[in-house]
C-alpha positions in Angstrom: 132.3 154.1 132.9 135.9 153.6 134.0 138.0 156.6 135.0 140.7 157.5 132.5 143.5 160.1 132.5 143.4 163.0 130.2 144.0 161.9 126.7 143.2 158.2 127.4 139.9 158.3 125.5 141.4 159.9 122.4 140.6 158.1 119.3 143.4 156.4 117.4 143.2 158.8 114.6 144.5 161.5 117.1 147.2 159.1 118.4 148.4 158.4 115.0 148.6 162.0 114.0 151.2 162.7 116.8 153.5 160.0 115.6 156.2 160.7 113.1 156.4 158.4 110.2 159.9 157.5 111.0 159.2 156.5 114.6 156.3 154.3 113.4 158.6 152.1 111.3 161.9 152.3 113.2 161.2 149.4 115.6 161.3 146.0 114.0 159.5 144.5 117.0 156.4 146.5 116.5 153.2 145.0 115.0 151.2 148.1 114.3 147.4 147.6 114.5 145.4 150.7 113.7 141.8 149.5 113.5 139.4 152.1 112.0 136.8 153.1 114.5 133.4 152.4 112.8 131.3 155.5 112.5 128.3 153.8 114.0 130.1 153.4 117.3 130.0 157.1 117.8 126.3 157.4 117.3 123.9 156.8 120.2 121.2 154.5 119.0 118.3 152.6 120.4 117.5 149.1 119.1 113.8 150.0 118.8 114.3 153.2 116.7 115.8 152.7 113.3 118.2 155.4 112.2 118.2 156.3 108.4 121.4 155.4 106.6 123.9 158.2 106.2 127.4 158.5 104.8 130.5 158.1 107.1 131.3 161.8 107.1 127.8 162.9 108.1 127.8 160.3 110.8 131.0 161.7 112.3 129.8 165.2 112.2 126.6 164.2 113.9 128.5 162.2 116.5 130.7 165.2 117.4 127.7 167.1 118.5 126.7 164.5 121.0 130.2 163.5 122.0 129.7 164.0 125.8 126.8 161.5 125.9 128.2 158.8 123.6 129.0 155.4 125.0 132.5 153.9 124.5 133.3 152.6 121.1 132.9 148.9 120.7 136.6 148.4 119.7 137.8 149.5 123.2 135.5 146.8 124.7 137.7 144.2 123.0 141.3 145.6 123.3 141.0 147.2 126.8 143.4 150.2 126.3 145.4 151.2 129.4 147.0 154.6 129.9 149.5 156.2 132.3 151.9 159.2 132.2 155.6 159.8 133.2 156.8 163.0 135.0 159.9 164.9 134.2 161.9 162.7 136.6 161.0 159.6 134.6 158.7 158.3 137.3 155.0 157.4 137.0 152.9 160.5 137.5 149.4 159.2 136.6 148.0 155.6 136.6 144.6 154.5 135.2 142.4 151.7 136.4 142.8 149.8 133.2 146.6 150.0 133.8 146.0 148.3 137.1 144.0 145.6 135.4 146.6 145.1 132.7 149.9 145.4 134.6 148.8 144.2 138.0 150.0 147.3 140.0 147.7 149.4 142.1 147.6 153.2 142.0 149.5 153.3 145.2 152.1 150.9 144.0 152.6 152.7 140.7 152.6 156.4 141.4 156.1 157.8 141.9 157.8 154.6 141.0 160.3 154.0 138.2 158.3 152.2 135.5 161.4 150.1 134.6 161.6 148.9 138.2 157.9 148.6 138.5 157.0 146.1 135.8 160.0 145.4 133.5 161.8 142.0 134.2 165.4 142.5 135.7 167.2 141.2 132.6 165.7 143.9 130.4 165.9 146.8 132.8 169.2 148.3 131.5 167.9 148.6 127.9 164.6 149.9 129.2 166.2 152.7 131.2 168.0 154.0 128.0 164.7 154.0 126.2 163.0 156.0 129.0 165.8 158.5 128.8 165.3 158.8 125.1 161.6 159.4 125.7 162.2 162.1 128.2 164.6 163.7 125.6 161.4 164.3 123.5 161.4 161.3 121.2 158.2 159.4 120.3 158.5 155.7 120.7 156.3 152.6 120.0 157.3 149.1 120.9 156.7 145.8 122.7 157.3 145.8 126.4 157.4 142.6 128.5 155.8 142.9 131.8 155.2 140.9 135.0 151.7 140.8 136.5 151.3 138.4 139.4 147.6 138.7 139.3 147.3 137.7 135.6 146.5 134.0 134.7 150.0 133.6 133.2 151.8 136.1 135.5 153.6 137.7 132.6 152.9 139.1 129.2 153.8 141.5 126.4 152.2 144.9 126.0 152.4 147.1 123.0 153.1 150.6 124.3 152.6 153.9 122.5 154.7 156.7 124.1 154.0 160.3 123.1 156.2 163.2 124.4 154.3 165.9 126.4 154.9 168.9 128.6 153.8 169.8 132.1 152.1 173.0 133.0 155.5 174.4 133.9 157.0 173.5 130.5 158.9 170.5 131.7 159.2 167.4 129.6 156.9 164.4 130.3 155.3 161.5 128.4 151.9 160.1 127.8 151.8 156.3 127.5 149.1 154.0 126.1 149.5 150.2 126.6 147.6 147.4 124.9 148.0 143.7 125.6 149.5 142.1 122.5 147.5 138.9 123.2 144.2 140.8 122.9 145.5 142.5 119.7 146.5 139.3 118.1 143.2 137.6 119.0 141.3 140.5 117.6 143.5 140.4 114.5 142.8 136.6 114.1 139.1 137.1 114.7 138.9 139.8 112.1 140.9 137.8 109.6 138.7 134.7 110.2 135.6 136.7 110.0 136.7 138.2 106.8 137.6 134.8 105.4 134.3 133.3 106.5 132.3 136.2 105.2 134.1 136.4 101.9 134.9 132.8 101.1 131.8 131.0 102.4 129.6 129.1 99.9 126.6 130.4 101.8 125.1 133.8 101.2 125.9 136.1 104.2 124.3 139.5 104.7 124.1 142.1 107.4 121.3 144.4 108.2 121.8 147.5 110.4 119.4 148.6 113.1 117.6 150.7 110.5 116.8 147.4 108.6 118.9 148.4 105.7 121.8 146.3 104.4 125.3 147.1 105.5 127.2 144.4 103.7 126.8 141.2 101.7 129.3 138.6 100.5 129.9 137.6 96.9 127.9 134.4 97.3 124.8 136.4 98.3 125.3 138.7 95.4 125.6 135.7 93.0 122.4 134.1 94.5 120.3 137.2 94.2 121.8 138.2 90.8 123.2 141.7 91.6 126.7 143.1 92.4 127.6 143.2 96.0 127.9 147.0 96.1 124.3 147.3 94.8 123.0 146.0 98.1 124.5 148.6 100.4 121.7 150.6 101.9 119.0 148.4 100.3 115.9 147.2 102.2 113.8 144.1 101.9 111.5 145.9 99.5 114.3 146.5 97.1 114.9 142.7 96.8 111.5 140.9 96.9 107.9 141.3 95.9 105.7 143.2 98.3 104.2 140.2 100.1 107.5 138.4 100.6 109.2 141.7 101.5 106.6 142.3 104.3 107.4 138.9 105.7 111.1 139.4 105.6 110.9 142.9 107.2 108.7 141.6 110.0 111.1 138.8 110.6 114.1 141.2 110.8 112.2 143.4 113.2 111.2 140.4 115.4 114.8 139.1 115.6 116.2 142.6 116.3 113.7 143.2 119.1 113.6 139.8 120.7 117.1 138.5 120.0 115.6 135.1 119.2 117.1 133.5 116.1 114.9 132.4 113.2 115.9 129.5 110.9 114.9 128.1 107.5 112.4 130.8 106.7 111.1 130.2 103.1 111.2 133.2 100.8 110.0 133.2 97.2 111.0 135.7 94.5 112.8 136.3 91.3 116.2 137.5 90.3 117.0 140.2 87.7 116.9 138.8 84.1 115.2 135.6 85.0 111.4 135.3 85.4 111.6 131.9 87.0 110.4 131.8 90.6 113.2 131.1 93.0 113.1 129.8 96.5 115.5 130.7 99.3 115.9 129.6 102.9 116.7 132.5 105.2 118.2 132.2 108.8 118.5 135.3 110.9 120.2 136.1 114.2 121.0 139.3 116.1 124.5 140.8 116.4 125.9 142.4 119.6 128.9 144.5 120.4 131.3 143.5 123.1 129.2 145.4 125.7 126.1 143.5 124.6 124.5 146.3 122.6 122.5 145.2 119.5 124.2 146.5 116.4 122.2 144.7 113.6 120.9 141.4 112.2 123.0 139.0 110.3 121.7 136.2 108.2 122.4 133.3 105.8 120.5 132.9 102.5 120.6 129.6 100.6 119.0 129.0 97.2 116.9 125.9 97.7 115.1 126.1 94.3 116.8 122.9 93.1 116.3 121.2 96.4 112.6 122.3 96.5 112.2 121.0 93.0 113.9 117.7 93.9 111.6 117.5 97.0 108.6 118.1 94.8 109.8 115.5 92.4 110.4 113.1 95.2 107.0 113.9 96.7 105.4 113.4 93.4 107.0 110.1 93.0 106.0 109.1 96.5 102.4 110.3 95.8 102.3 108.3 92.6 103.7 105.2 94.2 101.1 105.5 97.0 98.4 106.0 94.4 99.6 102.9 92.5 99.6 101.0 95.7 96.1 102.1 96.5 95.1 101.2 93.0 96.5 97.8 93.4 94.4 97.3 96.5 91.2 98.9 95.3 90.9 98.2 91.6 89.7 94.7 90.6 88.1 93.6 93.8 85.1 92.2 91.9 84.6 90.6 88.5 82.1 93.2 87.4 82.8 95.6 84.6 81.0 98.7 86.0 82.3 98.1 89.5 85.9 98.0 88.3 85.4 101.2 86.3 84.0 103.0 89.4 86.9 101.7 91.5 89.3 103.3 89.1 87.6 106.7 89.4 87.5 106.3 93.2 91.3 106.1 93.2 91.8 108.9 90.7 89.4 111.5 92.1 90.4 113.8 93.8 93.9 112.4 94.5 95.0 112.6 90.9 92.5 114.8 89.1 89.2 116.7 89.6 87.0 114.9 87.1 87.2 111.5 85.4 85.1 109.2 83.3 85.3 105.7 81.8 83.8 104.6 78.5 83.8 100.9 77.5 83.1 99.4 74.1 79.5 98.5 73.9 80.4 95.3 72.1 82.4 94.1 75.1 79.5 94.8 77.4 77.0 92.8 75.4 79.4 89.9 75.1 80.7 90.2 71.5 84.1 88.6 71.0 85.4 91.2 68.5 83.3 94.4 68.5 83.2 96.1 65.2 85.2 99.3 64.8 87.9 98.6 67.3 90.6 99.2 64.8 89.7 102.8 64.0 88.1 103.8 67.4 84.7 104.5 65.9 82.8 101.7 67.6 80.0 102.5 70.0 81.0 103.1 73.6 78.9 103.2 76.8 79.8 105.6 79.6 79.9 103.3 82.6 81.3 105.6 85.3 81.8 109.3 86.1 83.3 111.0 89.2 83.8 114.7 90.0 85.1 116.7 92.9 83.9 120.0 91.5 80.5 119.3 90.0 77.4 117.4 90.8 76.8 116.0 87.3 78.6 115.0 84.1 80.8 117.6 82.4 81.8 118.0 78.8 85.5 117.2 78.4 86.1 119.5 75.5 85.7 116.6 72.9 82.7 116.4 70.7 80.9 113.1 70.3 78.1 111.5 68.3 75.1 109.8 69.8 74.5 106.2 69.1 72.2 107.1 66.2 74.4 109.9 64.8 75.9 109.8 61.4 79.2 111.0 60.1 82.6 110.9 61.5 84.1 114.3 61.1 82.7 115.7 64.3 80.5 118.2 62.5 77.2 118.4 64.2 78.5 116.4 67.1 76.6 116.6 70.4 77.7 119.3 72.8 75.8 118.1 75.9 77.8 116.0 78.4 77.6 112.2 78.1 75.4 110.7 80.8 76.3 107.5 82.6 74.8 104.6 80.8 74.6 106.5 77.5 75.8 104.9 74.3 77.8 107.1 72.0 80.8 107.2 69.6 83.6 109.7 69.0 84.1 111.4 65.6 87.0 109.9 63.6 89.3 112.9 63.9 88.6 113.7 67.6 91.4 113.3 70.1 89.5 110.5 71.8 89.1 108.5 68.6 92.8 109.0 67.8 93.7 107.8 71.3 91.6 104.7 70.8 93.0 104.1 67.3 96.6 104.5 68.2 96.4 103.1 71.8 98.3 106.1 73.0 97.4 108.7 75.6 96.8 112.3 74.6 96.7 115.6 76.5 93.8 117.8 75.4 94.1 121.5 76.6 91.1 123.2 78.2 88.9 125.5 76.2 88.9 129.3 76.4 86.5 130.5 79.2 85.1 133.0 76.8 83.5 130.4 74.6 80.6 129.5 76.9 79.7 129.4 80.5 79.6 125.6 80.8 81.8 123.7 83.2 84.0 122.4 80.4 85.6 125.8 79.9 87.0 125.6 83.4 89.2 122.7 82.6 92.9 123.2 82.6 93.6 120.1 80.6 92.3 116.6 80.0 94.2 113.3 79.7 92.6 110.9 77.2 94.0 107.5 78.0 93.0 104.3 76.1 92.5 101.3 78.3 94.7 98.5 76.9 94.7 94.9 78.2 96.6 92.1 76.5 97.2 94.3 73.4 93.4 95.0 73.1 91.8 98.3 73.7 88.7 97.8 75.9 87.7 101.4 76.5 88.7 105.0 77.2 89.5 106.8 80.5 89.5 110.6 80.7 91.1 112.5 83.5 90.6 116.3 83.9 92.0 119.1 86.1 90.3 122.4 86.5 92.0 125.7 86.0 94.2 126.7 89.0 95.6 123.1 89.2 98.9 122.1 87.7 98.6 120.9 84.1 99.3 117.3 83.3 103.0 116.5 82.8 104.9 113.5 81.6 104.9 111.8 85.0 101.1 112.3 85.2 100.6 110.8 81.8 102.7 107.8 82.7 100.7 107.4 86.0 97.4 107.7 84.2 98.5 105.1 81.6 99.4 102.7 84.5 96.1 103.3 86.3 94.1 102.7 83.1 96.1 99.6 82.3 95.5 98.1 85.7 91.8 98.8 85.4 91.8 97.5 81.8 93.3 94.2 82.9 90.7 93.8 85.6 87.9 94.8 83.2 89.2 92.3 80.6 89.4 89.6 83.3 85.8 90.4 84.3 84.8 90.1 80.6 86.6 86.8 80.2 85.2 85.6 83.5 81.7 86.6 82.4 82.1 84.8 79.1 83.5 81.6 80.7 80.8 81.9 83.4 78.1 82.0 80.8 79.5 79.1 79.0 79.8 77.1 82.2 76.2 78.0 83.1 75.1 76.8 79.6 77.0 73.6 80.2 75.5 73.1 83.7 72.0 73.8 82.6 72.3 71.6 79.6 73.3 68.7 81.9 70.4 69.1 84.3 66.8 68.2 83.5 64.3 70.9 82.8 62.9 72.9 85.6 59.6 70.9 85.8 60.3 67.3 84.8 57.3 65.1 84.3 56.8 61.4 84.7 53.9 59.0 84.7 52.5 58.4 88.2 54.9 60.8 89.8 54.8 64.4 91.1 58.4 65.7 91.0 60.2 68.7 92.4 63.9 69.4 92.3 66.5 71.9 93.4 70.1 72.6 92.6 72.4 74.9 94.6 76.0 75.3 93.5 78.6 75.4 96.3 80.5 78.2 94.6 78.2 81.1 93.9 80.8 82.7 91.7 81.0 79.9 89.1 77.6 78.3 89.8 78.9 75.0 88.4 79.7 71.8 90.2 79.7 68.0 90.1 76.3 67.3 91.6 73.5 66.2 89.2 70.0 64.7 89.2 67.9 63.3 86.4 64.5 62.1 85.7 64.4 59.5 82.8 61.2 58.1 81.3 61.5 54.4 80.6 59.3 52.1 78.5 56.0 51.1 80.1 55.5 54.5 81.8 58.3 53.6 84.3 60.6 56.3 85.5 64.3 56.3 86.5 65.3 58.7 89.3 69.0 59.4 89.5 71.1 61.6 91.9 74.9 61.6 91.7 77.9 63.5 93.0 81.3 63.8 91.3 84.1 64.3 93.8 85.6 67.7 93.2 84.2 71.1 92.4 84.2 73.7 89.6 84.2 73.2 85.9 86.2 70.0 85.9 83.7 68.3 88.1 80.9 69.6 85.9 82.5 68.1 82.8 82.9 64.8 84.6 79.3 65.0 85.8 78.2 65.6 82.2 80.0 62.6 80.9 78.6 60.3 83.7 75.1 61.7 83.2 75.1 61.1 79.5 76.3 57.5 80.2 73.5 57.0 82.7 70.8 58.2 80.2 72.3 55.9 77.5 72.3 52.9 79.9 68.8 53.7 81.0 67.6 53.6 77.4 68.8 50.0 77.3 66.2 49.3 80.0 68.8 47.5 82.2 68.2 46.7 85.8 69.5 49.4 88.3 72.4 47.2 89.5 73.4 46.5 85.9 73.3 50.3 85.2 75.6 51.1 88.1 78.0 48.3 87.1 78.3 49.6 83.6 78.6 53.1 84.9 81.4 52.0 87.2 83.3 50.6 84.2 82.8 53.8 82.3 84.0 56.0 85.2 87.1 53.9 85.6 87.8 54.3 81.9 87.4 58.0 82.1 90.1 58.2 84.7 92.6 56.2 82.6 95.1 57.9 80.2 93.2 58.6 76.9 90.0 57.4 78.5 90.6 53.8 77.5 87.9 51.3 77.9 87.3 47.6 77.3 90.5 45.7 77.7 92.1 48.6 79.5 89.6 48.7 82.4 91.8 46.7 84.8 94.7 48.9 84.1 92.5 52.0 84.5 91.4 50.9 88.0 95.0 50.1 89.0 96.1 53.5 87.8 93.3 55.2 89.7 94.1 53.3 92.9 97.8 54.2 92.5 97.0 57.9 92.2 94.8 57.8 95.2 97.3 55.9 97.3 100.5 57.8 96.6 98.8 61.2 96.7 100.3 62.1 93.3 97.0 63.4 92.1 93.7 64.2 93.8 90.7 61.9 93.6 88.8 64.2 91.2 91.3 63.3 88.5 90.1 59.7 88.5 86.4 60.6 88.3 85.3 59.1 91.5 81.6 59.6 92.0 78.6 58.4 94.0 75.2 57.7 92.6 71.8 56.3 93.6 69.6 54.9 90.8 65.9 54.0 91.3 63.3 52.7 88.8 59.6 53.3 89.7 56.8 51.3 88.0 53.5 53.2 88.5 51.5 50.1 87.6 52.9 47.8 90.3 53.8 50.7 92.6 57.2 49.0 93.1 60.5 50.8 93.1 63.9 49.2 92.6 67.0 50.8 94.2 70.7 50.4 93.6 73.4 52.6 95.4 77.0 53.4 94.6 78.4 54.9 97.8 75.7 57.6 98.0 73.7 58.7 101.0 70.6 56.6 101.5 67.2 57.8 100.2 64.6 59.1 102.6 61.0 57.7 102.5 58.0 59.3 104.0 54.9 57.1 103.8 51.4 58.7 104.5 50.9 59.2 108.2 54.4 57.9 109.0 57.6 59.6 110.0 60.5 60.0 107.6 63.0 57.1 107.6 66.3 56.3 105.9 65.9 53.4 103.4 68.3 50.5 104.0 69.7 50.4 100.5 73.1 48.6 100.3 75.6 51.4 99.9 78.1 49.8 97.5 81.4 51.3 96.4 81.7 54.7 94.6 81.8 54.7 90.8 85.3 54.5 89.4 86.7 52.2 92.2 85.3 49.0 90.7 85.9 45.4 91.9 82.6 45.0 93.8 79.2 44.1 92.5 76.2 46.3 93.2 73.1 45.1 95.0 69.6 46.2 94.5 66.4 46.1 96.5 62.7 46.4 95.5 60.3 48.2 97.7 56.5 48.7 97.2 55.6 52.4 97.6 52.0 53.3 98.4 50.3 56.2 96.7 51.1 59.4 98.5 54.5 58.2 99.6 57.3 60.8 99.4 60.8 59.8 98.2 63.8 62.2 98.7 67.1 61.7 96.9 69.9 64.2 97.6 73.6 64.8 97.7 75.8 65.0 100.8 76.1 68.8 100.5 72.6 68.9 102.0 73.4 67.0 105.1 77.1 67.4 105.7 79.2 70.5 106.6 82.0 71.5 109.0 79.4 72.6 111.6 77.9 69.2 112.1 78.4 65.5 111.4 76.7 63.4 108.7 74.5 61.7 111.2 73.3 65.0 112.6 72.6 66.2 109.1 70.6 63.1 108.3 68.5 63.5 111.4 67.9 67.1 110.5 66.8 66.1 107.0 64.3 63.5 108.4 62.9 66.1 110.8 62.5 68.7 108.0 60.6 66.1 105.9 58.0 65.7 108.6 56.3 68.7 107.2 53.2 70.3 108.9 49.8 69.8 107.3 49.9 73.4 105.9 52.7 72.3 103.5 50.8 70.6 100.7 52.6 71.0 97.4 55.9 69.3 96.7 57.5 72.6 95.7 56.7 73.9 99.2 58.2 70.8 100.7 61.4 71.5 98.8 61.5 75.0 100.0 60.8 74.0 103.5 63.7 71.5 103.6 66.2 74.0 102.1 65.1 76.8 104.5 65.3 74.4 107.5 68.7 73.0 106.8 72.0 74.9 106.5 72.2 75.2 102.8 74.4 78.4 102.6 77.6 77.0 103.9 79.2 77.1 100.5 81.3 74.0 101.1 79.7 71.7 98.5 77.0 71.6 95.8 73.5 70.6 96.8 71.1 68.6 94.7 67.6 67.6 95.9 65.1 65.4 94.0 61.8 64.7 95.5 59.0 62.5 94.1 55.5 61.8 95.4 54.0 58.5 94.3 50.6 58.6 92.6 50.6 55.4 90.4 48.3 54.5 87.6 44.7 53.7 88.4 43.3 50.4 87.5 41.0 52.1 84.9 44.2 53.2 83.0 45.5 49.7 82.6 44.4 46.9 80.3 46.1 43.5 80.9 45.3 40.2 79.2 46.8 36.7 78.9 46.6 35.1 75.4 47.4 31.5 74.4 50.2 30.8 72.0 47.9 30.1 69.0 47.0 31.9 65.7 43.6 33.0 66.8 45.2 35.1 69.5 46.1 37.7 66.9 42.4 38.4 66.2 41.6 38.3 69.9 44.3 40.8 70.7 42.9 43.2 68.1 39.5 42.9 69.6 40.7 43.5 73.1 42.6 46.5 72.1 39.6 48.0 70.2 37.3 47.5 73.1 39.8 49.1 75.6 40.4 52.1 73.4 36.7 52.7 72.9 36.1 52.6 76.6 38.8 55.2 77.1 37.4 57.4 74.3 40.4 56.9 72.1 38.6 56.1 68.9 41.1 57.9 66.8 43.8 55.5 67.8 41.8 52.3 67.2 42.9 51.5 63.6 46.6 52.2 64.2 46.6 50.3 67.5 44.9 47.3 66.0 47.4 47.2 63.2 50.5 47.5 65.4 49.1 45.0 68.0 48.5 42.5 65.3 52.1 42.8 64.1 53.6 42.4 67.6 51.4 39.4 68.5 52.2 37.8 65.2 55.9 38.2 65.9 55.4 36.7 69.4 53.7 33.7 67.9 56.3 33.3 65.2 59.5 34.0 67.1 58.6 33.8 70.8 57.7 31.1 73.3 55.0 30.4 75.8 51.9 32.4 76.6 51.5 35.9 75.3 50.6 38.9 77.4 49.1 42.0 76.1 49.0 45.2 78.2 47.8 48.7 77.4 48.7 51.7 79.6 47.1 55.1 79.4 48.7 58.1 80.9 50.3 61.1 79.0 50.7 58.6 76.1 49.3 55.3 75.1 51.7 52.4 75.5 51.2 48.9 74.2 53.3 46.0 75.5 53.4 42.4 74.2 55.2 39.9 76.5 56.4 36.4 75.7 58.9 33.9 77.1 61.4 34.0 74.2 64.8 35.4 74.7 65.5 36.4 71.1 65.3 40.2 70.7 63.5 41.6 67.6 65.6 43.3 65.1 64.4 45.7 62.5 65.6 45.2 59.0 64.8 46.7 55.6 62.9 44.2 53.3 63.6 44.0 49.6 60.9 44.8 47.1 60.5 41.1 46.3 60.2 39.9 49.9 56.7 38.9 51.0 57.3 39.7 54.7 59.8 41.3 57.0 58.1 44.7 57.1 56.3 44.4 60.5 58.7 46.2 62.7 59.3 48.7 59.9 55.6 49.4 60.0 55.7 49.7 63.8 58.4 52.3 63.5 56.6 54.3 60.9 53.2 54.5 62.7 54.3 54.8 66.4 55.9 57.6 68.3 58.5 55.1 69.5 59.1 51.4 70.0 61.6 49.0 71.5 62.1 45.8 73.4 63.6 44.9 76.8 64.5 41.8 78.7 62.4 40.5 81.6 63.2 37.9 84.2 61.2 35.4 82.1 61.6 36.5 78.5 61.2 39.8 76.7 58.7 42.6 76.1 58.2 44.4 72.8 56.4 47.8 73.1 55.3 50.8 71.1 54.0 54.2 72.1 51.4 56.4 70.5 50.7 60.1 71.2 47.3 60.9 72.4 45.0 62.8 70.1 44.8 66.6 70.6 42.1 67.5 68.2 44.5 67.7 65.3 46.2 64.9 63.4 47.1 62.2 65.8 49.9 60.7 63.8 50.9 59.5 60.4 48.2 58.0 58.2 48.4 54.2 58.2 47.6 53.9 54.5 50.4 56.4 53.5 52.7 54.6 55.9 52.0 51.3 54.2 52.4 52.7 50.7 55.7 54.3 51.7 57.3 50.9 52.3 57.1 50.2 48.6 
């Protein structure tokens, strides 16, 4: 503590009391500053021991009792008061250390010196001597005195000097002088003014806590934020402002800052203000205050009301959360074309990010494939719960809405079921229930939770439930329910909008799945209708077939195979491939397959069938599907499209096809090929080989004739017809695939049945590449035995009619077909008679017995028989009419040397074998 002369440590109240009012205001150069000494500066305190708040008077009285041990006041730490005294001779009698620091004169240099000569500039010394003389005459003086201090940074300055007359111990006049640097006073004045302006005018809430953790002062902004007058906060503690929990936090923070000196920023505080029950949020920043000597004197802080900012942040966070949820929904909902899977994906997104429980109900009619399920308009149709998810329970929960089971009656909700709906259960909502209203109006509804006192079931724990209709393309497909348990925030408008958007996205995916399933079923119906039955049968052949679509999702494509029964127990085997995939290729395949069957019924040669089919394919690719005279134009158009790339080849119906006709009597098979992979033949005891069938051009290209070859196939031979999807893929070339197919057909002896051979081939080759459809048709030759064939040559004479009847009777009796003798004799007689009357050359009669009885009459004439209706007066012309009435089928076909007329009879099965011949004859008249 610096040494000071007597009276130097007197408080300013004492100094002011010795000045006359007149002398205080007589000098115009004086700038009086009389800062009040704070009462707390006189009180010895410790930062760790809070002192209870007391009034200013009590503080002064307490301070007086401990005056000797009190530290210097904080105001003197800033203004640095210097003191000295003048003796009766006007010279310096006492000189303090602070005077040395302020005026730059040491004790030795100052004592006994004239103060005017010591530190007053020469130009002002005359006036200063008069002033000193007046002082020694007993006058009090205050004024500004310029001084020269070589040791100061600026070497000169102005001091405000207070001079008070005094007397020595001998009664002589003297003076006590107190000097303060004007620069320090002006700085202190500026700091106080700035501090007051900042404290009073700041838009932030300032407050000051003393070391006793009670408020000393707050500004008006703080008072406005916390809703009380500024005076009401003086002496208040944290517990007078905030709830207990928050007050504990604030008090602990104040104590920590006061003890450690470390600042604390953005501390969140929650509470209420008087007259407003709404919870408010404040951000508090605290820092410790020190005196000039570094002694802690309290904790200051800033309080900002961040309720609006917090609300905005919550709003923004909610928007971000909703956007993230919608983004997740877009990525996770609708990944499959399955109704139940899509419903579960919706719940996976919603629980628990959006709600605690959720369920999805879909209209039962939509699930079973109805186009317009009944009751959609009023929301009373049956629904099936397809998905449920919960983050708070292990099983389904009642959502506070009664429902009726699928067999329930009534629509008013009376007697509705109370147990939760199980997944897979079919139910309906009562007419007046919130769920039915939501379905009826297509608008979301918020259903509040039930009172917990009603029952102990889980439904009473729900805060609220969002009932959201699932609308897709202006059609309600089902209902989604989202629930939050008590303790969670209730659903708001933003939540409702988000739930509607989630339900709409799921509804579109569900409706897409429904439409896909409908179209898929139609495509499957089309595909299956265009393929032969699962186990086709043919005379003299054992047949097995397989079809694998390249696209497992649609299961439709352009590959086809067919087994067509021809007259004379012959069989046409067809395999084709339309270029392209999907439903369009399937439609084109259906058109070509129908054309093949139609051409096959004309009993044309294989090359003729492909030529006609080529013309039809070219016509299908032309605008309007023109035929006939437009065929050349159609081909030109097809070539133009293929050449300039303006359209893909599938649009002109290009296709490949192999057509084979097998005769089980002669064991010969005739092949024709239109750009298709060659058939594979495996003869008994031999290795598989590719048949050298002329490939020809694909169907639809036209311009080139088709060739055919005839091959004799022994019994037991295996013939495989297939499409290129079986032997060609990105992983290997066509030649490698053909070699692999040949190797797979060299089956071990353990593989006996043809079905097993098919399975062995498909399992050996790469049939799961998904690049193209695969069709495989395999036939094992068995032929007709000689005992099942009757073949005779008859001369062209009238008695051959009787001979033909006799031969037919004998053959049928040897086969045990006595029930067919009369009908066969009659029809054979008619056909042989026509051959004699309208045909040429020798007549050939042949009977074939297999699954049916076939009779053929051959002659060398080229005129085809034509059935006509005879008039009642005609004596003839009813032969072919009679054949048509008594047979299961009849027809004629051309042969290389004439024609063949045939009819077919069903074999007897113990019941009626066919129409009665007598009744058939009578029906013609």
